[in-house]
Kinemage of the C-alpha trace (Angstrom):
@kinemage 1
@onewidth
@group {chain A} dominant
@subgroup {mainchain}
@vectorlist {calphas} color= white
{ca unk a 1} P 47.049 42.535 94.138
{ca unk a 2} L 50.603 42.121 92.674
{ca unk a 3} L 49.444 39.209 90.456
{ca unk a 4} L 46.523 41.267 89.097
{ca unk a 5} L 48.837 43.866 88.158
{ca unk a 6} L 50.914 41.694 86.379
{ca unk a 7} L 48.009 40.294 84.604
{ca unk a 8} L 46.812 43.843 83.273
{ca unk a 9} L 50.375 44.740 82.511
{ca unk a 10} L 50.818 41.367 80.364
{ca unk a 11} L 47.607 42.306 78.687
{ca unk a 12} L 48.469 45.789 77.899
{ca unk a 13} L 51.763 44.659 76.177
{ca unk a 14} L 49.865 41.798 74.294
{ca unk a 15} L 47.452 44.685 72.999
{ca unk a 16} L 50.347 46.736 72.058
{ca unk a 17} L 51.922 43.897 70.294
{ca unk a 18} L 48.573 43.201 68.388
{ca unk a 19} L 48.361 46.653 67.607
{ca unk a 20} L 51.504 46.917 66.283
{ca unk a 21} L 51.244 43.799 64.184
{ca unk a 22} L 47.953 45.226 62.632
{ca unk a 23} L 49.875 48.573 61.516
{ca unk a 24} L 52.558 46.380 60.199
{ca unk a 25} L 50.193 44.464 58.125
{ca unk a 26} L 49.265 47.551 56.306
{ca unk a 27} L 50.868 48.353 52.731
{ca unk a 28} L 53.638 50.868 52.569
{ca unk a 29} L 51.398 53.235 50.336
{ca unk a 30} L 48.849 53.422 53.089
{ca unk a 31} L 51.301 53.987 55.548
{ca unk a 32} L 53.041 56.692 53.643
{ca unk a 33} L 49.447 58.357 53.061
{ca unk a 34} L 49.019 58.576 56.766
{ca unk a 35} L 52.416 60.074 57.741
{ca unk a 36} L 51.813 62.667 54.825
{ca unk a 37} L 49.509 64.548 57.199
{ca unk a 38} L 52.005 64.520 59.929
{ca unk a 39} L 54.996 67.108 60.075
{ca unk a 40} L 58.456 65.621 58.895
{ca unk a 41} L 59.599 65.330 62.519
{ca unk a 42} L 56.464 63.546 63.655
{ca unk a 43} L 57.008 61.268 60.619
{ca unk a 44} L 60.517 60.407 61.536
{ca unk a 45} L 59.148 59.709 65.147
{ca unk a 46} L 57.198 56.755 64.127
{ca unk a 47} L 60.184 54.396 63.814
{ca unk a 48} L 59.635 53.931 67.463
{ca unk a 49} L 56.827 51.947 66.508
{ca unk a 50} L 58.632 49.322 64.640
{ca unk a 51} L 61.929 48.952 62.711
{ca unk a 52} L 59.830 48.899 59.477
{ca unk a 53} L 59.137 52.733 59.772
{ca unk a 54} L 63.109 53.651 60.031
{ca unk a 55} L 63.281 54.595 56.593
{ca unk a 56} L 59.536 54.653 55.840
{ca unk a 57} L 59.407 58.682 56.130
{ca unk a 58} L 61.881 58.926 53.189
{ca unk a 59} L 58.947 57.756 50.936
{ca unk a 60} L 56.581 60.043 52.012
{ca unk a 61} L 55.908 62.542 49.142
{ca unk a 62} L 55.795 65.684 51.460
{ca unk a 63} L 58.461 67.627 53.328
{ca unk a 64} L 57.658 69.966 56.268
{ca unk a 65} L 60.444 70.950 58.733
{ca unk a 66} L 61.688 73.934 60.784
{ca unk a 67} L 65.352 74.486 61.353
{ca unk a 68} L 65.021 75.547 64.742
{ca unk a 69} L 64.199 71.920 65.551
{ca unk a 70} L 67.857 71.189 65.296
{ca unk a 71} L 68.980 73.587 67.968
{ca unk a 72} L 71.382 75.540 65.620
{ca unk a 73} L 73.237 72.287 64.564
{ca unk a 74} L 73.717 73.456 61.125
{ca unk a 75} L 75.510 70.525 59.694
{ca unk a 76} L 72.888 68.141 60.747
{ca unk a 77} L 69.965 70.180 59.671
{ca unk a 78} L 71.766 70.455 55.987
{ca unk a 79} L 72.682 66.744 56.046
{ca unk a 80} L 68.945 65.693 57.205
{ca unk a 81} L 67.448 67.682 54.214
{ca unk a 82} L 69.860 66.209 51.875
{ca unk a 83} L 69.265 62.798 53.035
{ca unk a 84} L 65.580 63.219 52.214
{ca unk a 85} L 65.872 64.898 48.605
{ca unk a 86} L 68.587 62.124 47.717
{ca unk a 87} L 66.590 59.399 49.009
{ca unk a 88} L 64.298 58.612 45.948
{ca unk a 89} L 64.850 60.868 43.023
{ca unk a 90} L 62.108 59.025 40.999
{ca unk a 91} L 59.319 60.011 43.754
{ca unk a 92} L 57.416 62.979 42.878
{ca unk a 93} L 56.992 65.367 45.789
{ca unk a 94} L 53.371 66.685 46.479
{ca unk a 95} L 54.684 69.334 49.185
{ca unk a 96} L 57.922 70.756 50.064
{ca unk a 97} L 57.867 73.327 53.173
{ca unk a 98} L 60.992 74.569 54.925
{ca unk a 99} L 61.538 77.354 57.600
{ca unk a 100} L 64.973 78.496 57.924
{ca unk a 101} L 67.531 81.348 57.377
{ca unk a 102} L 70.612 81.522 55.366
{ca unk a 103} L 72.717 80.980 58.588
{ca unk a 104} L 71.025 77.812 59.179
{ca unk a 105} L 72.517 76.154 56.046
{ca unk a 106} L 75.982 74.545 55.979
{ca unk a 107} L 77.562 76.172 52.492
{ca unk a 108} L 81.091 76.808 53.238
{ca unk a 109} L 82.417 75.528 50.024
{ca unk a 110} L 82.692 78.418 47.496
{ca unk a 111} L 84.133 76.046 44.726
{ca unk a 112} L 80.879 74.184 44.196
{ca unk a 113} L 77.317 75.043 43.628
{ca unk a 114} L 75.539 76.263 46.834
{ca unk a 115} L 73.519 74.068 49.004
{ca unk a 116} L 70.352 75.868 48.123
{ca unk a 117} L 70.966 75.400 44.323
{ca unk a 118} L 71.528 71.913 44.811
{ca unk a 119} L 68.153 71.586 46.742
{ca unk a 120} L 66.213 73.555 44.239
{ca unk a 121} L 67.759 71.372 41.308
{ca unk a 122} L 66.664 68.164 43.364
{ca unk a 123} L 63.328 69.628 43.931
{ca unk a 124} L 63.070 70.252 40.324
{ca unk a 125} L 64.067 66.610 39.558
{ca unk a 126} L 61.527 65.442 41.923
{ca unk a 127} L 58.861 67.576 40.158
{ca unk a 128} L 57.487 69.198 43.330
{ca unk a 129} L 54.007 70.615 43.080
{ca unk a 130} L 53.840 72.976 46.144
{ca unk a 131} L 57.141 74.753 47.222
{ca unk a 132} L 57.077 77.063 50.433
{ca unk a 133} L 60.303 78.616 51.734
{ca unk a 134} L 59.819 80.946 54.895
{ca unk a 135} L 62.156 83.369 56.347
{ca unk a 136} L 64.430 82.771 53.752
{ca unk a 137} L 66.152 85.243 51.584
{ca unk a 138} L 67.969 82.951 48.692
{ca unk a 139} L 71.178 83.983 46.713
{ca unk a 140} L 71.412 82.522 43.386
{ca unk a 141} L 74.610 83.840 41.823
{ca unk a 142} L 74.840 81.440 39.028
{ca unk a 143} L 71.357 80.630 38.117
{ca unk a 144} L 70.649 81.631 34.711
{ca unk a 145} L 67.122 80.098 33.666
{ca unk a 146} L 64.067 80.300 35.793
{ca unk a 147} L 60.513 78.927 35.282
{ca unk a 148} L 57.885 79.901 37.692
{ca unk a 149} L 54.968 77.651 36.572
{ca unk a 150} L 51.587 78.055 38.291
{ca unk a 151} L 53.519 79.687 41.307
{ca unk a 152} L 51.007 80.979 43.533
{ca unk a 153} L 52.025 83.792 45.927
{ca unk a 154} L 49.686 83.376 49.309
{ca unk a 155} L 48.253 86.381 51.298
{ca unk a 156} L 50.746 88.302 53.317
{ca unk a 157} L 50.354 91.370 55.309
{ca unk a 158} L 53.451 92.844 53.811
{ca unk a 159} L 51.933 92.559 50.459
{ca unk a 160} L 49.857 96.035 51.427
{ca unk a 161} L 52.947 97.879 51.476
{ca unk a 162} L 54.995 96.260 48.929
{ca unk a 163} L 53.144 93.899 46.669
{ca unk a 164} L 55.950 93.200 44.234
{ca unk a 165} L 58.332 92.205 46.923
{ca unk a 166} L 58.137 88.631 46.602
{ca unk a 167} L 59.068 88.358 42.789
{ca unk a 168} L 61.348 91.333 42.995
{ca unk a 169} L 63.469 90.010 46.160
{ca unk a 170} L 63.809 86.755 43.998
{ca unk a 171} L 65.150 88.381 40.694
{ca unk a 172} L 67.589 90.473 42.808
{ca unk a 173} L 69.132 87.251 44.162
{ca unk a 174} L 69.622 86.132 40.515
{ca unk a 175} L 72.728 88.569 39.558
{ca unk a 176} L 73.246 86.760 36.010
{ca unk a 177} L 69.650 85.352 35.297
{ca unk a 178} L 69.211 85.488 31.734
{ca unk a 179} L 65.595 83.643 30.717
{ca unk a 180} L 62.684 84.020 32.857
{ca unk a 181} L 59.440 82.254 32.267
{ca unk a 182} L 56.371 83.023 34.456
{ca unk a 183} L 53.048 81.204 33.928
{ca unk a 184} L 50.815 82.978 36.508
{ca unk a 185} L 48.224 81.357 38.773
{ca unk a 186} L 45.238 83.780 38.582
{ca unk a 187} L 44.064 82.651 41.955
{ca unk a 188} L 47.317 84.311 43.761
{ca unk a 189} L 47.329 87.427 45.664
{ca unk a 190} L 50.127 89.107 43.951
{ca unk a 191} L 48.965 92.115 42.148
{ca unk a 192} L 51.945 93.434 40.927
{ca unk a 193} L 54.440 91.572 38.453
{ca unk a 194} L 57.843 93.699 38.601
{ca unk a 195} L 60.473 92.081 36.501
{ca unk a 196} L 63.689 94.222 37.090
{ca unk a 197} L 66.831 92.870 35.927
{ca unk a 198} L 70.128 94.015 34.588
{ca unk a 199} L 71.067 90.643 32.993
{ca unk a 200} L 67.583 89.355 31.462
{ca unk a 201} L 67.653 88.768 27.847
{ca unk a 202} L 64.441 86.512 27.337
{ca unk a 203} L 60.978 86.990 29.268
{ca unk a 204} L 57.736 84.863 28.847
{ca unk a 205} L 54.622 86.037 30.810
{ca unk a 206} L 51.720 84.000 30.349
{ca unk a 207} L 48.419 84.756 31.997
{ca unk a 208} L 45.079 83.014 31.019
{ca unk a 209} L 42.199 84.817 32.286
{ca unk a 210} L 39.531 82.434 31.242
{ca unk a 211} L 38.435 82.258 35.068
{ca unk a 212} L 38.117 85.486 37.399
{ca unk a 213} L 41.009 85.809 39.602
{ca unk a 214} L 41.104 86.764 43.280
{ca unk a 215} L 41.940 90.240 42.530
{ca unk a 216} L 41.524 92.833 40.080
{ca unk a 217} L 43.699 95.570 38.470
{ca unk a 218} L 46.798 93.633 37.968
{ca unk a 219} L 49.750 95.523 37.042
{ca unk a 220} L 52.986 94.273 35.071
{ca unk a 221} L 56.270 96.509 35.116
{ca unk a 222} L 59.276 95.683 33.045
{ca unk a 223} L 62.536 97.139 33.327
{ca unk a 224} L 65.383 95.083 31.631
{ca unk a 225} L 67.668 97.086 29.579
{ca unk a 226} L 69.302 93.922 27.934
{ca unk a 227} L 66.235 92.037 27.450
{ca unk a 228} L 66.122 90.741 23.518
{ca unk a 229} L 63.057 88.512 23.650
{ca unk a 230} L 60.036 89.364 25.228
{ca unk a 231} L 56.424 87.328 25.009
{ca unk a 232} L 53.439 88.786 26.757
{ca unk a 233} L 50.295 86.984 26.722
{ca unk a 234} L 48.294 88.589 29.426
{ca unk a 235} L 44.297 89.384 29.401
{ca unk a 236} L 44.313 89.853 33.245
{ca unk a 237} L 46.490 93.088 33.826
{ca unk a 238} L 45.041 96.464 33.226
{ca unk a 239} L 48.452 98.092 33.345
{ca unk a 240} L 51.233 96.994 31.692
{ca unk a 241} L 54.391 99.377 31.879
{ca unk a 242} L 57.726 98.857 29.987
{ca unk a 243} L 60.589 101.049 31.425
{ca unk a 244} L 63.244 99.739 29.242
{ca unk a 245} L 64.033 96.625 26.634
{ca unk a 246} L 66.999 96.007 24.401
{ca unk a 247} L 66.411 98.324 21.274
{ca unk a 248} L 66.301 95.625 18.685
{ca unk a 249} L 64.286 93.053 20.669
{ca unk a 250} L 62.063 90.580 19.493
{ca unk a 251} L 58.538 90.820 20.864
{ca unk a 252} L 55.410 88.551 20.878
{ca unk a 253} L 52.361 90.700 22.126
{ca unk a 254} L 48.872 89.614 23.125
{ca unk a 255} L 47.363 92.092 25.578
{ca unk a 256} L 44.451 94.508 25.767
{ca unk a 257} L 44.890 96.442 29.073
{ca unk a 258} L 41.456 95.630 30.392
{ca unk a 259} L 41.579 92.669 32.642
{ca unk a 260} L 38.540 90.311 33.050
{ca unk a 261} L 36.174 92.696 31.811
{ca unk a 262} L 37.145 92.544 28.163
{ca unk a 263} L 38.409 95.509 26.051
{ca unk a 264} L 36.625 98.684 26.270
{ca unk a 265} L 37.102 101.559 23.741
{ca unk a 266} L 39.106 104.530 24.552
{ca unk a 267} L 37.619 107.612 25.811
{ca unk a 268} L 38.513 110.486 23.526
{ca unk a 269} L 38.628 113.213 26.482
{ca unk a 270} L 40.278 110.668 28.753
{ca unk a 271} L 44.199 111.835 28.654
{ca unk a 272} L 45.650 112.388 31.902
{ca unk a 273} L 48.803 111.037 33.056
{ca unk a 274} L 47.164 108.092 34.674
{ca unk a 275} L 44.738 107.457 31.827
{ca unk a 276} L 44.661 104.306 29.708
{ca unk a 277} L 45.252 106.328 26.611
{ca unk a 278} L 48.541 107.618 28.216
{ca unk a 279} L 49.521 104.157 29.259
{ca unk a 280} L 48.898 102.720 25.746
{ca unk a 281} L 50.963 105.572 24.080
{ca unk a 282} L 53.890 104.935 26.475
{ca unk a 283} L 53.543 101.006 25.848
{ca unk a 284} L 53.766 101.479 22.034
{ca unk a 285} L 56.702 103.904 22.404
{ca unk a 286} L 58.660 101.507 24.449
{ca unk a 287} L 58.251 98.751 21.937
{ca unk a 288} L 58.767 100.897 18.903
{ca unk a 289} L 62.251 100.041 18.694
{ca unk a 290} L 61.960 96.269 18.159
{ca unk a 291} L 63.005 94.548 15.084
{ca unk a 292} L 60.804 91.590 15.342
{ca unk a 293} L 57.104 91.611 16.419
{ca unk a 294} L 54.280 89.215 16.591
{ca unk a 295} L 50.850 90.715 17.569
{ca unk a 296} L 47.641 89.406 18.337
{ca unk a 297} L 44.132 90.708 17.054
{ca unk a 298} L 43.376 91.653 20.769
{ca unk a 299} L 46.338 94.325 20.906
{ca unk a 300} L 45.708 95.328 17.113
{ca unk a 301} L 42.117 96.102 18.313
{ca unk a 302} L 43.561 98.560 20.902
{ca unk a 303} L 45.956 100.027 18.481
{ca unk a 304} L 43.028 100.624 16.315
{ca unk a 305} L 41.264 102.413 18.840
{ca unk a 306} L 44.277 104.522 19.594
{ca unk a 307} L 44.974 105.360 16.178
{ca unk a 308} L 41.783 107.208 15.689
{ca unk a 309} L 43.085 109.604 18.460
{ca unk a 310} L 46.683 109.749 18.060
{ca unk a 311} L 49.290 109.228 15.718
{ca unk a 312} L 51.083 105.864 15.922
{ca unk a 313} L 54.791 106.106 16.800
{ca unk a 314} L 57.293 104.783 13.976
{ca unk a 315} L 58.615 101.270 14.230
{ca unk a 316} L 61.943 102.265 12.333
{ca unk a 317} L 63.884 98.835 13.210
{ca unk a 318} L 61.027 96.498 12.475
{ca unk a 319} L 62.178 94.286 9.734
{ca unk a 320} L 59.696 91.354 10.571
{ca unk a 321} L 56.027 91.463 11.284
{ca unk a 322} L 53.399 88.912 12.001
{ca unk a 323} L 49.900 90.329 12.702
{ca unk a 324} L 46.537 88.671 13.096
{ca unk a 325} L 43.743 90.942 11.812
{ca unk a 326} L 39.944 90.921 12.244
{ca unk a 327} L 38.203 92.197 9.032
{ca unk a 328} L 36.411 94.830 11.061
{ca unk a 329} L 39.384 96.841 11.269
{ca unk a 330} L 41.017 96.709 7.748
{ca unk a 331} L 41.669 100.393 7.609
{ca unk a 332} L 44.347 99.949 10.220
{ca unk a 333} L 46.437 97.886 8.021
{ca unk a 334} L 47.918 100.713 5.946
{ca unk a 335} L 48.083 103.123 9.018
{ca unk a 336} L 50.089 100.630 10.760
{ca unk a 337} L 52.365 99.558 7.912
{ca unk a 338} L 53.181 103.358 7.323
{ca unk a 339} L 54.504 103.279 10.610
{ca unk a 340} L 57.055 100.583 9.490
{ca unk a 341} L 59.394 102.251 6.891
{ca unk a 342} L 62.180 99.525 6.891
{ca unk a 343} L 59.928 96.430 6.760
{ca unk a 344} L 61.126 93.336 5.062
{ca unk a 345} L 58.957 90.544 5.668
{ca unk a 346} L 55.250 90.594 6.536
{ca unk a 347} L 53.140 87.626 7.531
{ca unk a 348} L 49.329 88.456 7.723
{ca unk a 349} L 46.536 86.339 8.860
{ca unk a 350} L 42.970 87.399 8.791
{ca unk a 351} L 40.041 86.242 10.391
{ca unk a 352} L 36.795 86.854 8.521
{ca unk a 353} L 33.271 87.578 10.006
{ca unk a 354} L 30.264 85.942 8.424
{ca unk a 355} L 29.036 89.606 7.557
{ca unk a 356} L 30.763 91.185 4.646
{ca unk a 357} L 32.746 93.970 5.837
{ca unk a 358} L 34.088 96.414 3.157
{ca unk a 359} L 37.741 96.546 2.618
{ca unk a 360} L 39.494 100.037 2.100
{ca unk a 361} L 43.228 99.728 1.355
{ca unk a 362} L 43.681 102.965 -0.564
{ca unk a 363} L 47.387 104.428 0.934
{ca unk a 364} L 50.498 102.891 -0.104
{ca unk a 365} L 53.113 102.841 2.936
{ca unk a 366} L 56.546 103.837 2.094
{ca unk a 367} L 57.911 100.206 2.887
{ca unk a 368} L 56.101 99.080 -0.392
{ca unk a 369} L 58.206 101.067 -2.481
{ca unk a 370} L 61.759 100.217 -0.716
{ca unk a 371} L 61.793 97.404 1.333
{ca unk a 372} L 59.000 94.864 1.625
{ca unk a 373} L 60.236 91.802 -0.155
{ca unk a 374} L 58.372 88.759 1.146
{ca unk a 375} L 54.704 88.530 2.157
{ca unk a 376} L 52.613 85.513 3.406
{ca unk a 377} L 48.672 85.620 3.655
{ca unk a 378} L 46.550 83.402 5.421
{ca unk a 379} L 43.063 83.520 6.060
{ca unk a 380} L 40.658 81.681 8.832
{ca unk a 381} L 36.791 81.735 9.044
{ca unk a 382} L 34.431 82.113 6.366
{ca unk a 383} L 35.987 82.495 2.648
{ca unk a 384} L 35.278 85.627 0.959
{ca unk a 385} L 36.482 85.645 -2.573
{ca unk a 386} L 36.145 89.442 -2.839
{ca unk a 387} L 38.142 90.575 0.276
{ca unk a 388} L 40.865 87.765 -0.516
{ca unk a 389} L 41.299 89.147 -4.164
{ca unk a 390} L 41.308 92.771 -2.908
{ca unk a 391} L 44.136 91.713 -0.367
{ca unk a 392} L 46.429 90.072 -2.707
{ca unk a 393} L 45.875 92.944 -5.341
{ca unk a 394} L 47.107 95.417 -2.824
{ca unk a 395} L 50.425 93.649 -2.239
{ca unk a 396} L 51.012 92.861 -5.803
{ca unk a 397} L 49.982 96.259 -7.434
{ca unk a 398} L 51.947 98.449 -5.030
{ca unk a 399} L 55.117 96.595 -3.665
{ca unk a 400} L 57.767 97.492 -6.219
{ca unk a 401} L 60.278 95.206 -4.538
{ca unk a 402} L 58.415 92.165 -3.800
{ca unk a 403} L 60.139 89.005 -4.472
{ca unk a 404} L 57.472 86.479 -3.169
{ca unk a 405} L 53.795 86.286 -2.196
{ca unk a 406} L 52.960 83.194 -0.574
{ca unk a 407} L 49.228 82.352 -0.060
{ca unk a 408} L 47.779 79.492 2.285
{ca unk a 409} L 45.384 76.664 0.984
{ca unk a 410} L 42.516 78.422 2.623
{ca unk a 411} L 42.428 80.923 -0.518
{ca unk a 412} L 41.219 77.997 -2.575
{ca unk a 413} L 42.597 76.992 -6.086
{ca unk a 414} L 40.150 79.171 -7.849
{ca unk a 415} L 40.919 82.266 -6.150
{ca unk a 416} L 44.512 81.481 -6.384
{ca unk a 417} L 44.222 81.146 -9.997
{ca unk a 418} L 42.497 84.732 -10.357
{ca unk a 419} L 45.259 86.329 -8.170
{ca unk a 420} L 48.322 84.758 -10.254
{ca unk a 421} L 46.566 86.786 -13.349
{ca unk a 422} L 46.865 89.937 -11.415
{ca unk a 423} L 49.354 92.301 -12.872
{ca unk a 424} L 52.396 92.802 -10.636
{ca unk a 425} L 54.309 96.016 -10.063
{ca unk a 426} L 57.419 94.127 -9.270
{ca unk a 427} L 58.724 92.059 -12.111
{ca unk a 428} L 60.749 89.517 -9.937
{ca unk a 429} L 57.686 88.495 -7.738
{ca unk a 430} L 56.541 84.929 -7.798
{ca unk a 431} L 53.427 83.417 -6.260
{ca unk a 432} L 53.706 80.300 -4.138
{ca unk a 433} L 50.826 78.539 -2.290
{ca unk a 434} L 50.137 75.863 0.108
{ca unk a 435} L 52.277 77.642 2.803
{ca unk a 436} L 51.317 76.395 6.422
{ca unk a 437} L 54.215 77.266 8.925
{ca unk a 438} L 53.780 81.150 9.214
{ca unk a 439} L 55.145 81.749 12.835
{ca unk a 440} L 58.418 82.920 13.263
{ca unk a 441} L 59.839 81.759 10.047
{ca unk a 442} L 62.596 83.706 8.058
{ca unk a 443} L 63.023 83.479 4.195
């Protein structure tokens, strides 16, 4: 009986050695792929299989750890995370999940960057794809630049009560943040983007709604009294509310306030405090103090509709304007320019439809007589000789202080020759051609 047991034990030992030998024959890449699906704790435990596994867990492109596994040993926990993040700086991390609280981090050195900042810096360098911090309220007292690129906020019951809590809490922990870029994932569950900061100077919000997201009726709120640069490209949000920005800010606006449904016209009778018309009125009022503006034809279509119902606010500080127009609302051009009494530089890009739209440019804005000195014109789409001639003549015949009219190559040599023969109200005006770089360029 004893001999039989010894033979069975010997056979079992041989099977284990054979199994370990088979595992050791596998390449590191395949072993790391297997360990990828385990928690980091189990991945570390794999070193019991053989010496080869002792450092293999550091090559796994995933980290999943709970600080409770360290039994309140703050130093060991912090040292363990540090070791992983510093192990292979060239290895891209697919997933990093950490469950801990601020008390779990050894961060007593006030003279150096906080441990969390160093971890985030390491994660950025290692190009982490999926980041998940749980039960953690961060404090980033020195952070000045933040980019949230396709960050997905997963569903949480707390969002029912405070949907802006995640982002707003993060921004609150960054008291000196100056530049924020948010490129939204349209499939996240966060309905409200609330940017509230007393230090923020630059904000970029990009949402591309080429696909239908998980939620409807997205909302954007901005309250940043020191904001100097604001870029909004948002075809997803139905409501965009600006509480405050700096008085001479520079803005780039491409919104239409209708989410995935596309733009719908304003209702003449719809003017209560919660209406789309009221929201647009408040939005235009808040951006009316800017000094530089780039605006898309999507937004100009909204303004065109609104101008038929109410008077537009005056943009008294506006000195530089880039606007993209569709020829279906030519009549808005004089109306909008009449609200810009101190405009100095104007860049217009027109998109022509195939069918002819009559151009009516009758009224003369006050800036034509006092401040408008540089005009750049570019056209896209079907070339329309009559429209191009009328557009150029409108500025040459009425701008009293115009110094330069720049025309893009799309006008064509024949049209440009005819335009140069138009009588000019300003004797100092010259006409130049072949200008291509129109965006954000000063004279």
